[in-house]
mmCIF file as Biopython writes it, N, C-alpha, C and O atoms, coordinates in Angstrom:
data_model
#
loop_
_atom_site.group_PDB
_atom_site.id
_atom_site.type_symbol
_atom_site.label_atom_id
_atom_site.label_alt_id
_atom_site.label_comp_id
_atom_site.label_asym_id
_atom_site.label_entity_id
_atom_site.label_seq_id
_atom_site.pdbx_PDB_ins_code
_atom_site.Cartn_x
_atom_site.Cartn_y
_atom_site.Cartn_z
_atom_site.occupancy
_atom_site.B_iso_or_equiv
_atom_site.auth_seq_id
_atom_site.auth_asym_id
_atom_site.pdbx_PDB_model_num
ATOM 1   N N  . MET A ? 1  ? 0.906   -1.186  0.099  1.0 0.0 1  A 1 
ATOM 2   C CA . MET A ? 1  ? 0.042   0.164   0.030  1.0 0.0 1  A 1 
ATOM 3   C C  . MET A ? 1  ? 0.818   1.202   0.016  1.0 0.0 1  A 1 
ATOM 4   O O  . MET A ? 1  ? 1.744   1.197   0.827  1.0 0.0 1  A 1 
ATOM 5   N N  . SER A ? 2  ? 0.667   2.373   -0.896 1.0 0.0 2  A 1 
ATOM 6   C CA . SER A ? 2  ? 1.395   3.391   -0.961 1.0 0.0 2  A 1 
ATOM 7   C C  . SER A ? 2  ? 1.073   4.465   0.076  1.0 0.0 2  A 1 
ATOM 8   O O  . SER A ? 2  ? 0.095   4.344   0.814  1.0 0.0 2  A 1 
ATOM 9   N N  . VAL A ? 3  ? 1.882   5.500   0.133  1.0 0.0 3  A 1 
ATOM 10  C CA . VAL A ? 3  ? 1.690   6.592   1.082  1.0 0.0 3  A 1 
ATOM 11  C C  . VAL A ? 3  ? 0.382   7.378   0.448  1.0 0.0 3  A 1 
ATOM 12  O O  . VAL A ? 3  ? -0.396  8.029   1.145  1.0 0.0 3  A 1 
ATOM 13  N N  . LEU A ? 4  ? 0.273   7.233   -0.838 1.0 0.0 4  A 1 
ATOM 14  C CA . LEU A ? 4  ? -0.720  7.899   -1.585 1.0 0.0 4  A 1 
ATOM 15  C C  . LEU A ? 4  ? -2.160  7.348   -1.198 1.0 0.0 4  A 1 
ATOM 16  O O  . LEU A ? 4  ? -3.045  8.194   -1.061 1.0 0.0 4  A 1 
ATOM 17  N N  . HIS A ? 5  ? -2.457  6.090   -1.019 1.0 0.0 5  A 1 
ATOM 18  C CA . HIS A ? 5  ? -3.363  5.375   -0.844 1.0 0.0 5  A 1 
ATOM 19  C C  . HIS A ? 5  ? -3.750  5.533   0.698  1.0 0.0 5  A 1 
ATOM 20  O O  . HIS A ? 5  ? -4.914  5.425   1.084  1.0 0.0 5  A 1 
ATOM 21  N N  . GLN A ? 6  ? -2.539  5.831   1.649  1.0 0.0 6  A 1 
ATOM 22  C CA . GLN A ? 6  ? -2.948  6.178   3.028  1.0 0.0 6  A 1 
ATOM 23  C C  . GLN A ? 6  ? -3.330  7.707   3.240  1.0 0.0 6  A 1 
ATOM 24  O O  . GLN A ? 6  ? -3.963  8.062   4.234  1.0 0.0 6  A 1 
ATOM 25  N N  . ALA A ? 7  ? -2.938  8.543   2.311  1.0 0.0 7  A 1 
ATOM 26  C CA . ALA A ? 7  ? -2.971  9.841   2.494  1.0 0.0 7  A 1 
ATOM 27  C C  . ALA A ? 7  ? -4.650  10.138  2.169  1.0 0.0 7  A 1 
ATOM 28  O O  . ALA A ? 7  ? -5.362  10.952  2.758  1.0 0.0 7  A 1 
ATOM 29  N N  . ILE A ? 8  ? -4.983  9.357   1.218  1.0 0.0 8  A 1 
ATOM 30  C CA . ILE A ? 8  ? -6.238  9.724   0.474  1.0 0.0 8  A 1 
ATOM 31  C C  . ILE A ? 8  ? -7.426  8.850   1.531  1.0 0.0 8  A 1 
ATOM 32  O O  . ILE A ? 8  ? -8.589  9.227   1.675  1.0 0.0 8  A 1 
ATOM 33  N N  . ALA A ? 9  ? -6.976  7.937   2.031  1.0 0.0 9  A 1 
ATOM 34  C CA . ALA A ? 9  ? -7.748  7.080   3.025  1.0 0.0 9  A 1 
ATOM 35  C C  . ALA A ? 9  ? -7.991  8.008   4.438  1.0 0.0 9  A 1 
ATOM 36  O O  . ALA A ? 9  ? -9.008  7.928   5.127  1.0 0.0 9  A 1 
ATOM 37  N N  . SER A ? 10 ? -6.963  8.804   4.684  1.0 0.0 10 A 1 
ATOM 38  C CA . SER A ? 10 ? -6.941  9.617   5.953  1.0 0.0 10 A 1 
ATOM 39  C C  . SER A ? 10 ? -7.999  10.603  5.549  1.0 0.0 10 A 1 
ATOM 40  O O  . SER A ? 10 ? -8.808  10.915  6.422  1.0 0.0 10 A 1 
ATOM 41  N N  . ASP A ? 11 ? -8.110  11.116  4.410  1.0 0.0 11 A 1 
ATOM 42  C CA . ASP A ? 11 ? -8.919  12.348  4.208  1.0 0.0 11 A 1 
ATOM 43  C C  . ASP A ? 11 ? -10.320 11.957  4.271  1.0 0.0 11 A 1 
ATOM 44  O O  . ASP A ? 11 ? -11.154 12.628  4.879  1.0 0.0 11 A 1 
ATOM 45  N N  . ILE A ? 12 ? -10.663 10.585  3.479  1.0 0.0 12 A 1 
ATOM 46  C CA . ILE A ? 12 ? -12.154 10.129  3.297  1.0 0.0 12 A 1 
ATOM 47  C C  . ILE A ? 12 ? -12.790 9.311   4.392  1.0 0.0 12 A 1 
ATOM 48  O O  . ILE A ? 12 ? -14.009 9.242   4.548  1.0 0.0 12 A 1 
ATOM 49  N N  . ALA A ? 13 ? -11.691 8.551   5.317  1.0 0.0 13 A 1 
ATOM 50  C CA . ALA A ? 13 ? -12.317 7.553   6.181  1.0 0.0 13 A 1 
ATOM 51  C C  . ALA A ? 13 ? -13.136 8.618   7.266  1.0 0.0 13 A 1 
ATOM 52  O O  . ALA A ? 13 ? -14.052 8.097   7.902  1.0 0.0 13 A 1 
ATOM 53  N N  . PRO A ? 14 ? -12.849 10.125  7.520  1.0 0.0 14 A 1 
ATOM 54  C CA . PRO A ? 14 ? -13.567 10.440  8.662  1.0 0.0 14 A 1 
ATOM 55  C C  . PRO A ? 14 ? -15.076 10.545  7.964  1.0 0.0 14 A 1 
ATOM 56  O O  . PRO A ? 14 ? -16.000 10.526  8.777  1.0 0.0 14 A 1 
ATOM 57  N N  . LEU A ? 15 ? -15.386 10.638  6.769  1.0 0.0 15 A 1 
ATOM 58  C CA . LEU A ? 15 ? -16.717 10.532  6.403  1.0 0.0 15 A 1 
ATOM 59  C C  . LEU A ? 15 ? -17.706 9.396   7.116  1.0 0.0 15 A 1 
ATOM 60  O O  . LEU A ? 15 ? -18.926 9.510   7.237  1.0 0.0 15 A 1 
ATOM 61  N N  . GLY A ? 16 ? -16.960 8.368   7.523  1.0 0.0 16 A 1 
ATOM 62  C CA . GLY A ? 16 ? -17.562 7.272   8.401  1.0 0.0 16 A 1 
ATOM 63  C C  . GLY A ? 16 ? -18.651 6.584   7.484  1.0 0.0 16 A 1 
ATOM 64  O O  . GLY A ? 16 ? -18.769 6.906   6.302  1.0 0.0 16 A 1 
ATOM 65  N N  . GLY A ? 17 ? -19.370 5.708   8.029  1.0 0.0 17 A 1 
ATOM 66  C CA . GLY A ? 17 ? -20.350 5.065   7.387  1.0 0.0 17 A 1 
ATOM 67  C C  . GLY A ? 17 ? -19.780 3.485   7.141  1.0 0.0 17 A 1 
ATOM 68  O O  . GLY A ? 17 ? -18.804 2.995   7.709  1.0 0.0 17 A 1 
ATOM 69  N N  . ILE A ? 18 ? -20.599 2.862   6.203  1.0 0.0 18 A 1 
ATOM 70  C CA . ILE A ? 18 ? -20.565 1.404   6.093  1.0 0.0 18 A 1 
ATOM 71  C C  . ILE A ? 18 ? -20.206 0.988   4.790  1.0 0.0 18 A 1 
ATOM 72  O O  . ILE A ? 18 ? -20.069 1.766   3.845  1.0 0.0 18 A 1 
ATOM 73  N N  . LEU A ? 19 ? -20.066 -0.142  4.742  1.0 0.0 19 A 1 
ATOM 74  C CA . LEU A ? 19 ? -19.927 -0.991  3.389  1.0 0.0 19 A 1 
ATOM 75  C C  . LEU A ? 19 ? -21.073 -1.762  3.397  1.0 0.0 19 A 1 
ATOM 76  O O  . LEU A ? 19 ? -21.374 -2.393  4.410  1.0 0.0 19 A 1 
ATOM 77  N N  . LYS A ? 20 ? -21.821 -1.797  2.299  1.0 0.0 20 A 1 
ATOM 78  C CA . LYS A ? 20 ? -23.160 -2.759  2.300  1.0 0.0 20 A 1 
ATOM 79  C C  . LYS A ? 20 ? -23.133 -3.424  0.929  1.0 0.0 20 A 1 
ATOM 80  O O  . LYS A ? 20 ? -22.943 -2.890  -0.163 1.0 0.0 20 A 1 
ATOM 81  N N  . CYS A ? 21 ? -23.356 -4.662  1.210  1.0 0.0 21 A 1 
ATOM 82  C CA . CYS A ? 21 ? -23.821 -5.339  -0.125 1.0 0.0 21 A 1 
ATOM 83  C C  . CYS A ? 21 ? -25.437 -5.097  -0.274 1.0 0.0 21 A 1 
ATOM 84  O O  . CYS A ? 21 ? -26.299 -5.159  0.602  1.0 0.0 21 A 1 
ATOM 85  N N  . LEU A ? 22 ? -25.566 -4.801  -1.677 1.0 0.0 22 A 1 
ATOM 86  C CA . LEU A ? 22 ? -27.068 -4.430  -1.952 1.0 0.0 22 A 1 
ATOM 87  C C  . LEU A ? 22 ? -27.823 -5.632  -2.382 1.0 0.0 22 A 1 
ATOM 88  O O  . LEU A ? 22 ? -28.984 -5.567  -2.785 1.0 0.0 22 A 1 
ATOM 89  N N  . THR A ? 23 ? -27.121 -6.762  -2.286 1.0 0.0 23 A 1 
ATOM 90  C CA . THR A ? 23 ? -27.951 -8.126  -2.861 1.0 0.0 23 A 1 
ATOM 91  C C  . THR A ? 23 ? -28.140 -8.670  -1.497 1.0 0.0 23 A 1 
ATOM 92  O O  . THR A ? 23 ? -29.290 -9.050  -1.276 1.0 0.0 23 A 1 
ATOM 93  N N  . CYS A ? 24 ? -27.242 -8.806  -0.473 1.0 0.0 24 A 1 
ATOM 94  C CA . CYS A ? 24 ? -27.762 -9.679  0.620  1.0 0.0 24 A 1 
ATOM 95  C C  . CYS A ? 24 ? -28.228 -8.651  1.861  1.0 0.0 24 A 1 
ATOM 96  O O  . CYS A ? 24 ? -29.105 -8.959  2.668  1.0 0.0 24 A 1 
ATOM 97  N N  . GLY A ? 25 ? -27.503 -7.390  1.882  1.0 0.0 25 A 1 
ATOM 98  C CA . GLY A ? 25 ? -27.719 -6.615  3.061  1.0 0.0 25 A 1 
ATOM 99  C C  . GLY A ? 25 ? -26.671 -6.827  4.115  1.0 0.0 25 A 1 
ATOM 100 O O  . GLY A ? 25 ? -26.716 -6.194  5.169  1.0 0.0 25 A 1 
ATOM 101 N N  . LYS A ? 26 ? -25.894 -7.548  3.901  1.0 0.0 26 A 1 
ATOM 102 C CA . LYS A ? 26 ? -24.474 -7.601  4.758  1.0 0.0 26 A 1 
ATOM 103 C C  . LYS A ? 26 ? -23.804 -6.066  4.757  1.0 0.0 26 A 1 
ATOM 104 O O  . LYS A ? 26 ? -23.602 -5.356  3.773  1.0 0.0 26 A 1 
ATOM 105 N N  . ASN A ? 27 ? -23.537 -5.790  6.084  1.0 0.0 27 A 1 
ATOM 106 C CA . ASN A ? 27 ? -22.674 -4.609  6.169  1.0 0.0 27 A 1 
ATOM 107 C C  . ASN A ? 27 ? -21.668 -4.772  7.285  1.0 0.0 27 A 1 
ATOM 108 O O  . ASN A ? 27 ? -21.666 -5.624  8.173  1.0 0.0 27 A 1 
ATOM 109 N N  . PHE A ? 28 ? -20.725 -3.685  7.043  1.0 0.0 28 A 1 
ATOM 110 C CA . PHE A ? 28 ? -19.863 -3.697  8.120  1.0 0.0 28 A 1 
ATOM 111 C C  . PHE A ? 28 ? -18.853 -2.300  8.261  1.0 0.0 28 A 1 
ATOM 112 O O  . PHE A ? 28 ? -18.418 -1.822  7.213  1.0 0.0 28 A 1 
ATOM 113 N N  . PRO A ? 29 ? -18.558 -1.777  9.331  1.0 0.0 29 A 1 
ATOM 114 C CA . PRO A ? 29 ? -18.394 -0.233  9.404  1.0 0.0 29 A 1 
ATOM 115 C C  . PRO A ? 29 ? -17.134 -0.254  8.496  1.0 0.0 29 A 1 
ATOM 116 O O  . PRO A ? 29 ? -16.284 -1.128  8.327  1.0 0.0 29 A 1 
ATOM 117 N N  . LEU A ? 30 ? -17.291 1.052   7.938  1.0 0.0 30 A 1 
ATOM 118 C CA . LEU A ? 30 ? -15.869 1.511   7.310  1.0 0.0 30 A 1 
ATOM 119 C C  . LEU A ? 30 ? -14.854 2.013   8.043  1.0 0.0 30 A 1 
ATOM 120 O O  . LEU A ? 30 ? -15.084 2.879   8.887  1.0 0.0 30 A 1 
ATOM 121 N N  . ALA A ? 31 ? -13.393 1.463   7.784  1.0 0.0 31 A 1 
ATOM 122 C CA . ALA A ? 31 ? -12.387 1.906   8.776  1.0 0.0 31 A 1 
ATOM 123 C C  . ALA A ? 31 ? -11.355 2.327   7.966  1.0 0.0 31 A 1 
ATOM 124 O O  . ALA A ? 31 ? -11.308 1.904   6.811  1.0 0.0 31 A 1 
ATOM 125 N N  . GLU A ? 32 ? -10.370 3.227   8.452  1.0 0.0 32 A 1 
ATOM 126 C CA . GLU A ? 32 ? -9.369  4.057   7.606  1.0 0.0 32 A 1 
ATOM 127 C C  . GLU A ? 32 ? -8.586  2.856   7.038  1.0 0.0 32 A 1 
ATOM 128 O O  . GLU A ? 32 ? -8.438  2.807   5.817  1.0 0.0 32 A 1 
ATOM 129 N N  . ALA A ? 33 ? -8.077  1.892   7.809  1.0 0.0 33 A 1 
ATOM 130 C CA . ALA A ? 33 ? -7.209  0.875   7.244  1.0 0.0 33 A 1 
ATOM 131 C C  . ALA A ? 33 ? -7.935  0.053   6.084  1.0 0.0 33 A 1 
ATOM 132 O O  . ALA A ? 33 ? -7.269  -0.343  5.127  1.0 0.0 33 A 1 
ATOM 133 N N  . ARG A ? 34 ? -9.084  -0.162  6.158  1.0 0.0 34 A 1 
ATOM 134 C CA . ARG A ? 34 ? -9.807  -0.912  5.211  1.0 0.0 34 A 1 
ATOM 135 C C  . ARG A ? 34 ? -10.014 0.268   3.874  1.0 0.0 34 A 1 
ATOM 136 O O  . ARG A ? 34 ? -10.111 -0.149  2.720  1.0 0.0 34 A 1 
ATOM 137 N N  . VAL A ? 35 ? -10.054 1.415   4.118  1.0 0.0 35 A 1 
ATOM 138 C CA . VAL A ? 35 ? -10.119 2.299   2.894  1.0 0.0 35 A 1 
ATOM 139 C C  . VAL A ? 35 ? -8.844  2.333   2.206  1.0 0.0 35 A 1 
ATOM 140 O O  . VAL A ? 35 ? -8.831  2.192   0.983  1.0 0.0 35 A 1 
ATOM 141 N N  . ALA A ? 36 ? -7.752  2.508   2.867  1.0 0.0 36 A 1 
ATOM 142 C CA . ALA A ? 36 ? -6.365  2.452   2.145  1.0 0.0 36 A 1 
ATOM 143 C C  . ALA A ? 36 ? -6.277  1.084   1.230  1.0 0.0 36 A 1 
ATOM 144 O O  . ALA A ? 36 ? -6.036  0.999   0.026  1.0 0.0 36 A 1 
ATOM 145 N N  . ASN A ? 37 ? -6.557  0.014   2.210  1.0 0.0 37 A 1 
ATOM 146 C CA . ASN A ? 37 ? -6.233  -1.322  1.525  1.0 0.0 37 A 1 
ATOM 147 C C  . ASN A ? 37 ? -7.081  -1.453  0.181  1.0 0.0 37 A 1 
ATOM 148 O O  . ASN A ? 37 ? -6.693  -1.998  -0.853 1.0 0.0 37 A 1 
ATOM 149 N N  . SER A ? 38 ? -8.399  -0.803  0.418  1.0 0.0 38 A 1 
ATOM 150 C CA . SER A ? 38 ? -9.495  -1.062  -0.507 1.0 0.0 38 A 1 
ATOM 151 C C  . SER A ? 38 ? -8.932  -0.184  -1.771 1.0 0.0 38 A 1 
ATOM 152 O O  . SER A ? 38 ? -8.929  -0.813  -2.829 1.0 0.0 38 A 1 
ATOM 153 N N  . LEU A ? 39 ? -8.541  0.921   -1.826 1.0 0.0 39 A 1 
ATOM 154 C CA . LEU A ? 39 ? -7.827  1.837   -2.470 1.0 0.0 39 A 1 
ATOM 155 C C  . LEU A ? 39 ? -6.725  1.047   -3.480 1.0 0.0 39 A 1 
ATOM 156 O O  . LEU A ? 39 ? -6.739  0.991   -4.710 1.0 0.0 39 A 1 
ATOM 157 N N  . ALA A ? 40 ? -5.867  0.520   -2.625 1.0 0.0 40 A 1 
ATOM 158 C CA . ALA A ? 40 ? -4.749  -0.080  -3.374 1.0 0.0 40 A 1 
ATOM 159 C C  . ALA A ? 40 ? -4.978  -1.453  -4.135 1.0 0.0 40 A 1 
ATOM 160 O O  . ALA A ? 40 ? -4.416  -1.749  -5.189 1.0 0.0 40 A 1 
ATOM 161 N N  . ASN A ? 41 ? -5.901  -2.264  -3.440 1.0 0.0 41 A 1 
ATOM 162 C CA . ASN A ? 41 ? -6.233  -3.640  -3.907 1.0 0.0 41 A 1 
ATOM 163 C C  . ASN A ? 41 ? -7.621  -3.686  -4.368 1.0 0.0 41 A 1 
ATOM 164 O O  . ASN A ? 41 ? -7.920  -4.854  -4.620 1.0 0.0 41 A 1 
ATOM 165 N N  . GLY A ? 42 ? -8.613  -2.849  -4.583 1.0 0.0 42 A 1 
ATOM 166 C CA . GLY A ? 42 ? -9.785  -3.085  -4.968 1.0 0.0 42 A 1 
ATOM 167 C C  . GLY A ? 42 ? -10.928 -3.162  -3.796 1.0 0.0 42 A 1 
ATOM 168 O O  . GLY A ? 42 ? -10.777 -3.830  -2.773 1.0 0.0 42 A 1 
ATOM 169 N N  . TRP A ? 43 ? -11.939 -2.488  -4.054 1.0 0.0 43 A 1 
ATOM 170 C CA . TRP A ? 43 ? -13.103 -2.591  -3.156 1.0 0.0 43 A 1 
ATOM 171 C C  . TRP A ? 43 ? -13.637 -3.824  -2.851 1.0 0.0 43 A 1 
ATOM 172 O O  . TRP A ? 43 ? -13.669 -4.740  -3.673 1.0 0.0 43 A 1 
ATOM 173 N N  . PRO A ? 44 ? -14.147 -3.931  -1.486 1.0 0.0 44 A 1 
ATOM 174 C CA . PRO A ? 44 ? -14.638 -5.096  -1.066 1.0 0.0 44 A 1 
ATOM 175 C C  . PRO A ? 44 ? -15.734 -5.871  -2.119 1.0 0.0 44 A 1 
ATOM 176 O O  . PRO A ? 44 ? -16.363 -5.145  -2.890 1.0 0.0 44 A 1 
ATOM 177 N N  . LYS A ? 45 ? -15.891 -6.882  -2.143 1.0 0.0 45 A 1 
ATOM 178 C CA . LYS A ? 45 ? -16.982 -7.708  -2.939 1.0 0.0 45 A 1 
ATOM 179 C C  . LYS A ? 45 ? -17.926 -8.494  -2.061 1.0 0.0 45 A 1 
ATOM 180 O O  . LYS A ? 45 ? -17.368 -9.057  -1.119 1.0 0.0 45 A 1 
ATOM 181 N N  . CYS A ? 46 ? -19.136 -8.644  -2.151 1.0 0.0 46 A 1 
ATOM 182 C CA . CYS A ? 46 ? -20.065 -9.401  -1.428 1.0 0.0 46 A 1 
ATOM 183 C C  . CYS A ? 46 ? -20.965 -10.193 -2.828 1.0 0.0 46 A 1 
ATOM 184 O O  . CYS A ? 46 ? -21.207 -9.586  -3.872 1.0 0.0 46 A 1 
ATOM 185 N N  . CYS A ? 47 ? -21.344 -11.548 -2.586 1.0 0.0 47 A 1 
ATOM 186 C CA . CYS A ? 47 ? -22.465 -12.012 -3.638 1.0 0.0 47 A 1 
ATOM 187 C C  . CYS A ? 47 ? -22.112 -11.819 -5.065 1.0 0.0 47 A 1 
ATOM 188 O O  . CYS A ? 47 ? -22.916 -12.069 -5.963 1.0 0.0 47 A 1 
ATOM 189 N N  . GLY A ? 48 ? -20.890 -11.367 -5.283 1.0 0.0 48 A 1 
ATOM 190 C CA . GLY A ? 48 ? -20.012 -11.189 -6.706 1.0 0.0 48 A 1 
ATOM 191 C C  . GLY A ? 48 ? -20.199 -9.915  -7.167 1.0 0.0 48 A 1 
ATOM 192 O O  . GLY A ? 48 ? -19.966 -9.707  -8.357 1.0 0.0 48 A 1 
ATOM 193 N N  . TYR A ? 49 ? -20.630 -8.878  -6.358 1.0 0.0 49 A 1 
ATOM 194 C CA . TYR A ? 49 ? -20.834 -7.623  -6.548 1.0 0.0 49 A 1 
ATOM 195 C C  . TYR A ? 49 ? -19.749 -6.666  -5.638 1.0 0.0 49 A 1 
ATOM 196 O O  . TYR A ? 49 ? -19.335 -7.145  -4.582 1.0 0.0 49 A 1 
ATOM 197 N N  . THR A ? 50 ? -19.379 -5.556  -5.982 1.0 0.0 50 A 1 
ATOM 198 C CA . THR A ? 50 ? -18.801 -4.483  -5.331 1.0 0.0 50 A 1 
ATOM 199 C C  . THR A ? 50 ? -19.474 -3.973  -4.171 1.0 0.0 50 A 1 
ATOM 200 O O  . THR A ? 50 ? -20.517 -3.434  -4.540 1.0 0.0 50 A 1 
ATOM 201 N N  . MET A ? 51 ? -19.332 -3.914  -2.980 1.0 0.0 51 A 1 
ATOM 202 C CA . MET A ? 51 ? -19.967 -3.197  -2.100 1.0 0.0 51 A 1 
ATOM 203 C C  . MET A ? 51 ? -19.896 -2.028  -2.095 1.0 0.0 51 A 1 
ATOM 204 O O  . MET A ? 51 ? -18.847 -1.482  -2.437 1.0 0.0 51 A 1 
ATOM 205 N N  . ARG A ? 52 ? -21.231 -1.152  -1.622 1.0 0.0 52 A 1 
ATOM 206 C CA . ARG A ? 52 ? -21.432 0.377   -1.887 1.0 0.0 52 A 1 
ATOM 207 C C  . ARG A ? 52 ? -20.944 1.186   -0.407 1.0 0.0 52 A 1 
ATOM 208 O O  . ARG A ? 52 ? -21.133 0.722   0.717  1.0 0.0 52 A 1 
ATOM 209 N N  . TRP A ? 53 ? -20.534 1.989   -0.595 1.0 0.0 53 A 1 
ATOM 210 C CA . TRP A ? 53 ? -20.066 2.760   0.514  1.0 0.0 53 A 1 
ATOM 211 C C  . TRP A ? 53 ? -21.195 3.838   0.964  1.0 0.0 53 A 1 
ATOM 212 O O  . TRP A ? 53 ? -21.538 4.813   0.296  1.0 0.0 53 A 1 
ATOM 213 N N  . ILE A ? 54 ? -21.648 3.502   2.097  1.0 0.0 54 A 1 
ATOM 214 C CA . ILE A ? 54 ? -22.982 4.425   2.144  1.0 0.0 54 A 1 
ATOM 215 C C  . ILE A ? 54 ? -22.206 5.485   3.570  1.0 0.0 54 A 1 
ATOM 216 O O  . ILE A ? 54 ? -21.766 4.941   4.583  1.0 0.0 54 A 1 
ATOM 217 N N  . THR A ? 55 ? -22.180 6.779   3.394  1.0 0.0 55 A 1 
ATOM 218 C CA . THR A ? 55 ? -21.417 7.572   4.180  1.0 0.0 55 A 1 
ATOM 219 C C  . THR A ? 55 ? -22.407 7.609   5.651  1.0 0.0 55 A 1 
ATOM 220 O O  . THR A ? 55 ? -23.469 6.996   5.756  1.0 0.0 55 A 1 
ATOM 221 N N  . ALA A ? 56 ? -21.864 8.368   6.604  1.0 0.0 56 A 1 
ATOM 222 C CA . ALA A ? 56 ? -22.606 8.487   7.796  1.0 0.0 56 A 1 
ATOM 223 C C  . ALA A ? 56 ? -23.419 9.560   7.613  1.0 0.0 56 A 1 
ATOM 224 O O  . ALA A ? 56 ? -24.320 9.696   8.440  1.0 0.0 56 A 1 
ATOM 225 N N  . ARG A ? 57 ? -23.296 10.613  6.455  1.0 0.0 57 A 1 
ATOM 226 C CA . ARG A ? 57 ? -24.285 11.404  6.433  1.0 0.0 57 A 1 
ATOM 227 C C  . ARG A ? 57 ? -25.495 10.775  5.744  1.0 0.0 57 A 1 
ATOM 228 O O  . ARG A ? 57 ? -26.627 11.177  6.013  1.0 0.0 57 A 1 
ATOM 229 N N  . GLU A ? 58 ? -25.272 9.765   4.831  1.0 0.0 58 A 1 
ATOM 230 C CA . GLU A ? 58 ? -26.237 9.323   4.008  1.0 0.0 58 A 1 
ATOM 231 C C  . GLU A ? 58 ? -27.267 8.281   4.898  1.0 0.0 58 A 1 
ATOM 232 O O  . GLU A ? 58 ? -28.436 8.016   4.620  1.0 0.0 58 A 1 
ATOM 233 N N  . LEU A ? 59 ? -26.414 7.744   6.124  1.0 0.0 59 A 1 
ATOM 234 C CA . LEU A ? 59 ? -27.054 6.904   7.116  1.0 0.0 59 A 1 
ATOM 235 C C  . LEU A ? 59 ? -28.160 7.899   7.590  1.0 0.0 59 A 1 
ATOM 236 O O  . LEU A ? 59 ? -29.368 7.703   7.456  1.0 0.0 59 A 1 
ATOM 237 N N  . ALA A ? 60 ? -27.576 9.001   8.168  1.0 0.0 60 A 1 
ATOM 238 C CA . ALA A ? 60 ? -28.470 10.013  9.126  1.0 0.0 60 A 1 
ATOM 239 C C  . ALA A ? 60 ? -29.472 10.424  8.288  1.0 0.0 60 A 1 
ATOM 240 O O  . ALA A ? 60 ? -30.566 10.559  8.837  1.0 0.0 60 A 1 
ATOM 241 N N  . LYS A ? 61 ? -29.409 10.694  6.962  1.0 0.0 61 A 1 
ATOM 242 C CA . LYS A ? 61 ? -30.614 10.967  6.238  1.0 0.0 61 A 1 
ATOM 243 C C  . LYS A ? 61 ? -31.507 9.907   5.824  1.0 0.0 61 A 1 
ATOM 244 O O  . LYS A ? 61 ? -32.548 10.208  5.241  1.0 0.0 61 A 1 
ATOM 245 N N  . GLY A ? 62 ? -31.150 8.428   6.114  1.0 0.0 62 A 1 
ATOM 246 C CA . GLY A ? 62 ? -31.847 7.413   6.086  1.0 0.0 62 A 1 
ATOM 247 C C  . GLY A ? 62 ? -32.026 7.161   4.261  1.0 0.0 62 A 1 
ATOM 248 O O  . GLY A ? 62 ? -33.068 6.766   3.738  1.0 0.0 62 A 1 
ATOM 249 N N  . GLU A ? 63 ? -30.936 7.449   3.625  1.0 0.0 63 A 1 
ATOM 250 C CA . GLU A ? 63 ? -30.763 6.807   2.202  1.0 0.0 63 A 1 
ATOM 251 C C  . GLU A ? 63 ? -30.434 5.638   2.216  1.0 0.0 63 A 1 
ATOM 252 O O  . GLU A ? 63 ? -29.764 5.288   3.187  1.0 0.0 63 A 1 
ATOM 253 N N  . LYS A ? 64 ? -30.703 4.810   1.375  1.0 0.0 64 A 1 
ATOM 254 C CA . LYS A ? 64 ? -30.531 3.379   1.061  1.0 0.0 64 A 1 
ATOM 255 C C  . LYS A ? 64 ? -29.355 3.088   0.075  1.0 0.0 64 A 1 
ATOM 256 O O  . LYS A ? 64 ? -29.108 1.931   -0.267 1.0 0.0 64 A 1 
#
């Protein structure tokens, strides 16, 4: 993982939220380490699809 991935992750991770599978509904919290790793190696997948990042602000608004 590069310094660039870590720098970008430290900027966007404070937006918080969850990663959610839109197929099965499985979700888990977003973490800075996961963001940096995902930027470097690809976003997590579940049920064969890329998981969606739902920010804390989207969650607070009740967006799906």
